[in-house]
C-alpha positions in Angstrom: 0.0 -0.1 0.2 1.3 3.3 -0.9 2.1 6.3 1.4 -1.5 8.1 0.1 -3.5 4.9 0.9 -2.1 4.8 4.1 -2.7 8.3 4.7 -6.7 8.2 3.6 -7.0 4.8 5.6 -6.1 6.4 8.7 -7.6 9.6 8.2 -11.1 6.9 7.9 -10.3 5.7 11.2 -10.0 8.9 12.5 -13.0 9.9 11.3 -14.7 7.3 12.6 -13.1 7.3 16.1 -14.0 11.3 16.2 -17.8 10.1 15.5 -17.5 7.3 18.4 -16.4 9.9 20.9 -18.7 12.7 19.7 -21.4 10.0 19.9 -20.2 8.6 23.4 -20.0 12.2 24.8 -23.2 13.4 23.7 -25.3 10.0 24.9 -23.2 10.4 28.5 -23.7 14.2 28.5 -27.3 13.7 28.7 -27.5 11.0 31.2 -25.4 12.3 33.4 -26.4 16.0 33.0 -29.4 17.0 35.7 -26.6 15.9 38.5 -23.5 17.6 37.2 -25.1 21.1 36.6 -25.8 21.1 40.3 -22.4 19.6 40.9 -20.4 21.8 38.9 -22.4 25.2 40.1 -22.1 24.1 43.9 -18.2 23.9 43.7 -18.3 27.1 41.7 -20.0 28.8 45.0 -18.1 27.3 47.3 -15.3 28.2 45.8 -15.0 31.4 48.1 -17.2 30.2 51.2 -14.2 30.7 53.3 -13.7 34.7 52.4 -17.7 35.0 52.2 -17.8 33.2 56.0 -15.0 35.4 57.3 -16.3 38.4 56.4 -19.9 38.5 57.6 -18.5 37.0 61.2 -15.9 39.3 62.1 -16.3 38.8 65.2 -15.0 35.7 65.6 -11.2 36.2 64.3 -11.0 39.9 65.6 -7.8 38.6 68.1 -5.4 40.5 70.5 -2.1 41.6 68.4 0.7 40.5 70.6 2.0 37.1 71.9 -0.1 34.0 72.0 -0.9 33.8 75.6 -3.5 30.9 75.2 -2.6 27.4 73.9 -5.0 24.6 72.9 -5.2 23.7 76.9 -6.1 26.9 77.6 -8.2 27.7 75.1 -11.0 24.3 75.8 -10.7 25.3 79.5 -11.6 29.0 78.8 -14.3 27.4 76.6 -15.7 25.3 79.5 -15.8 28.5 81.7 -17.8 30.3 79.2 -19.8 28.0 77.7 -19.8 24.1 80.1 -22.4 22.7 78.3 -20.4 22.7 74.9 -19.2 19.4 74.2 -15.8 19.8 72.7 -13.8 17.8 70.0 -10.6 19.0 68.4 -9.0 22.5 68.0 -8.0 23.9 65.4 -6.0 27.7 64.9 -8.0 29.6 62.4 -6.6 32.8 61.1 -4.9 33.7 64.5 -7.5 32.3 66.9 -8.8 29.0 68.6 -12.1 27.1 66.6 -13.3 25.0 69.4 -15.4 22.1 67.1 -18.0 20.4 69.3 -18.6 16.9 69.3 -21.2 16.5 66.4 -18.8 19.1 64.3 -22.3 21.6 64.3 -20.9 24.2 66.0 -17.7 25.6 66.6 -16.3 28.0 68.8 -13.9 31.1 68.5 -10.6 32.1 71.3 -9.1 34.8 71.2 -5.2 33.3 72.2 -4.0 36.5 73.3 -6.6 37.0 76.2 -8.1 33.5 76.3 -11.7 35.1 75.6 -14.4 33.4 73.8 -15.0 35.7 70.8 -18.3 33.6 69.9 -19.9 30.4 68.1 -21.3 30.0 64.8 -22.0 27.1 62.3 -19.7 27.2 59.4 -21.2 24.3 58.1 -24.6 25.2 58.6 -27.8 26.6 56.4 -27.4 26.9 53.1 -23.7 27.1 52.2 -24.0 23.2 54.7 -26.3 22.2 52.7 -24.0 22.9 49.2 -21.3 21.9 50.7 -22.9 18.1 51.6 -24.0 18.1 48.5 -20.9 18.5 46.7 -18.2 17.0 49.6 -20.4 14.3 50.3 -23.5 13.6 47.7 -25.6 14.4 50.6 -24.9 11.2 52.7 -22.9 13.8 55.6 -25.2 13.4 59.1 -23.4 16.4 60.4 -24.4 18.9 57.2 -27.8 19.6 56.7 -29.9 18.7 53.9 -29.2 15.2 55.2 -30.6 11.9 53.1 -30.2 8.7 55.7 -30.7 6.7 52.6 -27.4 8.1 50.8 -25.7 7.0 53.9 -26.1 3.1 54.0 -22.4 1.4 53.0 -22.9 -0.3 49.2 -23.0 -3.8 49.6 -19.5 -4.9 49.1 -17.8 -1.9 49.8 -15.9 -0.6 52.7 -16.6 2.5 54.1 -18.5 3.8 50.9 -21.7 5.2 51.2 -23.9 5.4 48.1 -23.6 9.2 48.1 -20.3 8.5 48.2 -20.6 5.8 45.3 -22.6 8.6 43.0 -19.6 11.4 43.5 -17.3 8.7 42.4 -19.2 8.0 39.5 -20.1 10.8 38.5 -15.9 12.4 38.5 -15.1 9.0 36.5 -18.1 10.1 34.0 -16.8 13.6 34.0 -13.5 12.7 32.8 -14.9 10.4 30.4 -16.7 13.4 28.8 -13.8 15.4 28.4 -11.7 12.6 26.8 -14.2 12.1 24.5 -15.0 15.3 24.0 -11.3 15.8 23.0 -10.9 13.1 20.4 -14.3 14.3 18.8 -12.9 17.8 18.6 -9.2 17.4 18.0 -8.5 17.9 14.2 -6.4 15.7 12.5 -2.7 16.6 13.1 -1.9 17.5 9.3 -3.3 20.7 9.8 -3.6 20.7 13.2 -2.3 24.7 13.8 -4.6 26.1 11.1 -7.7 23.7 12.4 -6.7 24.8 15.5 -6.7 28.5 15.0 -10.4 27.9 13.3 -12.1 25.8 16.0 -10.8 28.8 18.9 -12.6 31.5 16.3 -16.3 31.1 17.3 -18.7 32.2 14.8 -21.7 34.2 16.3 -22.6 35.6 13.1 -24.2 32.4 11.8 -27.5 31.9 13.9 -27.8 30.7 17.9 -27.0 27.2 17.1 -23.3 27.3 15.5 -22.7 30.0 17.8 -22.7 27.8 21.4 -21.6 25.0 19.2 -18.5 27.1 18.8 -19.0 28.6 22.3 -19.4 25.3 23.4 -15.6 24.1 21.5 -13.9 27.3 22.8 -15.0 27.5 26.5 -14.4 23.6 27.3 -10.5 23.8 26.2 -9.6 26.8 28.1 -11.2 24.7 31.1 -10.0 21.2 30.3 -6.8 21.2 32.7 -8.8 22.4 35.7 -12.1 20.1 35.1 -9.6 17.4 34.2 -8.5 18.0 37.7 -11.8 18.4 39.2 -12.9 15.2 37.6 -9.5 12.9 38.9 -9.4 14.7 42.4 -13.5 14.0 42.9 -13.6 10.2 41.5 -10.2 9.8 44.1 -12.5 10.7 47.6 -14.7 8.2 47.5 -13.3 5.6 44.9 -9.8 3.7 46.3 -8.9 2.5 42.9 -8.4 6.2 41.1 -5.9 7.1 44.0 -3.8 3.6 42.5 -4.1 4.4 40.0 -2.4 7.6 40.7 0.4 6.5 42.2 0.8 3.8 39.5 1.2 6.3 36.7 3.5 8.3 38.9 5.3 6.3 40.3 4.5 7.6 43.9 3.9 4.8 47.1 0.6 4.8 49.4 1.9 6.1 52.6 1.0 4.0 55.5 -0.5 6.1 58.5 -0.3 3.8 61.7 0.1 4.9 65.2 -0.4 2.2 68.0 -0.6 4.3 71.9 1.5 2.0 74.4 -0.2 0.2 77.4 -0.5 2.5 80.2 -1.3 1.3 83.5 -4.8 1.9 85.2 -5.6 5.7 86.1 -2.1 7.4 84.4 -2.9 11.2 83.7 -3.3 12.2 80.1 0.0 14.6 79.2 -2.9 17.4 77.1 -2.8 18.8 74.5 -0.4 21.8 75.5 2.2 18.5 76.5 1.4 16.8 73.1 1.7 19.8 70.8 4.9 20.4 72.5 6.6 16.7 72.0 4.7 17.4 68.4 6.9 20.4 68.1 9.8 18.3 68.5 9.6 16.1 65.1 8.4 19.2 63.4 9.7 22.1 64.9 8.8 25.9 63.2 5.9 24.9 61.7 2.8 26.6 61.7 -0.1 24.6 63.5 -3.4 23.8 61.9 -5.1 21.9 64.6 -4.9 19.4 67.4 -7.0 16.2 68.0 -7.3 14.1 71.4 -8.1 11.0 72.0 -11.2 9.5 70.9 -13.1 6.8 69.5 -11.8 6.4 66.5 -7.9 6.8 68.0 -5.7 6.5 70.9 -3.5 8.8 70.7 -3.2 13.0 69.9 -2.9 13.6 65.8 -1.4 17.1 65.6 -1.6 19.0 62.4 1.1 21.0 61.3 1.6 23.2 57.9 4.9 24.3 56.6 4.1 28.3 55.1 0.5 29.5 55.5 -2.5 28.2 53.7 -4.3 31.3 51.7 -7.8 30.1 52.9 -7.9 29.3 56.9 -10.8 30.5 57.9 -14.1 29.2 59.6 -15.4 25.5 58.3 -12.6 25.2 56.2 -10.6 22.2 57.7 -8.0 23.3 55.5 -5.2 20.2 54.8 -1.9 20.1 56.5 1.3 19.8 55.1 2.5 16.9 58.4 0.5 15.0 60.9 2.2 13.6 63.7 0.7 11.6 66.4 1.8 11.9 70.3 1.0 9.1 72.9 -1.6 10.6 75.6 0.5 9.3 78.8 4.0 8.9 78.0 4.5 11.5 75.2 5.7 9.2 72.5 5.6 11.4 69.0 6.1 10.1 65.8 5.4 11.2 62.5 2.1 10.5 61.3 1.8 11.4 58.0 4.1 13.7 55.8 7.0 15.6 56.4 10.0 17.1 55.0 11.5 15.1 52.1 8.1 13.8 51.0 8.1 12.5 47.1 5.5 14.8 45.6 2.8 12.0 44.5 2.1 12.0 47.4 2.2 15.0 49.0 -0.1 16.3 46.3 -2.7 12.9 46.6 -2.8 12.9 49.9 -2.5 16.6 51.3 -2.6 18.5 48.1 -5.6 17.3 46.8 -7.9 19.6 48.6 -6.6 22.5 48.1 -6.3 22.0 44.1 -9.6 21.4 44.1 -10.9 24.1 45.5 -7.9 26.4 44.7 -7.3 26.9 48.2 -3.5 26.7 47.8 -4.0 30.2 45.9 -4.7 33.5 47.5 -8.5 34.8 46.4 -8.1 36.4 43.7 -5.9 33.9 41.5 -9.0 31.8 42.7 -11.1 33.6 40.3 -9.5 31.0 37.7 -11.3 28.3 39.0 -15.0 30.3 39.2 -14.3 30.7 35.7 -13.5 27.3 34.9 -16.6 26.3 36.9 -18.9 29.2 35.9 -18.0 27.8 32.0 -18.5 24.2 33.0 -22.3 24.9 33.5 -22.4 26.8 30.7 -21.0 23.6 28.4 -23.8 21.5 30.0 -26.2 24.3 29.1 -25.4 24.9 26.0 -24.5 20.4 25.3 -27.9 20.2 26.1 -29.5 23.0 24.2 -27.6 21.9 21.4 -28.6 18.6 21.0 -32.3 19.6 21.5 -32.8 22.2 19.0 -30.8 19.3 16.9 -32.8 16.7 17.5 -36.0 19.3 16.6 -34.5 20.4 13.2 -34.2 16.4 12.5 -37.7 15.5 13.4 -39.1 18.5 11.3 -37.4 17.3 8.5 -38.4 13.7 8.6 -42.2 15.4 8.6 -43.8 14.7 5.3 -43.5 18.7 3.2 -46.6 19.9 0.9 -45.7 20.1 -2.2 -45.3 23.2 -2.8 -42.9 23.6 0.3 -40.9 20.8 -0.8 -38.3 23.0 -3.2 -37.5 25.2 0.4 -37.6 22.4 2.6 -35.0 20.6 0.3 -32.3 23.4 0.9 -33.0 23.2 4.3 -29.8 21.5 6.1 -29.6 20.1 9.5 -26.0 21.1 10.7 -23.5 18.7 10.9 -22.1 16.7 13.8 
């Protein structure tokens, strides 16, 4: 077979691949459009939840400037003096104040570390924002957030700790990734004329009717938002489906970390060292880093867990439990401390998947003004779903009209009318 014959064969194969990819993109989009638009819209709105919470609750972050006088133990004691009925779970250092959550993770109290005074209480994950957070992060399966649906919190048979709500989000993330890949293949011009075709495709034609305008804007918007859409798809699916994380490590060559720490057997009645001593012990393992949280022993763990951040995370406000660079486990009786997660020299695949995942997904790794890029991509993604549905409906309507019997006087005019090509 000559070179020209091989080129024709490759062109036919590429054309068939693009047609199949376009069909997959279209029908998969129709299948998940209703759920996907809510997921994308809720995530876009949540991008600025930290800043909105801080702006609407300035009194909670009015910390006294100067030396920190109240550590986690003093903050907890001050809270119990002010609110004896407040059942605490853990303390976090948020924007210069102590944020202490109750045992049900419904309400948080804020303590001024300079004076030990109670600044106030709030429900960072309540109301409208709580519903959005439950929808986007949990698929309405988080019992501690408003909008909870008990049926979605049931464990999927044969899957450890995977709820039906989590499964929906995981499948939706994979569907978004498949939509992205199929749309890219269907759109991609042949390599022989790539640059010329790319220039043509990136110039939307807005003067050829509504259908063509939305088709072109759909293509341009998808190309511009493509990197963040892929990030959202992969990270979103990875939150619920463990095999996505395994695939990440297989592709990047990293190794999933093993988190393990067992407290020493303590004599009966041995006193707890307390959160301040636990923090001091943790600082011997990771000195010089910013404190993020101190979680005391509880039903699910027999040790203190102290989280540190190497540098200040841009989004650190009420309700946002930002990722920590490293976690240190501390024995509650002996004070033995050991690195639990992260630490210096951490391989980038492990850091990005274990710690930076949430920050990359929501843009919390960058300041609020840079997060406008995430907001723009999220808004464009919502438009992509809407424009895809509209162009599909418009084209189906034209096809049905073309298939109807046309009276004799109109046949000539009807024959001229053409249905836009795929």
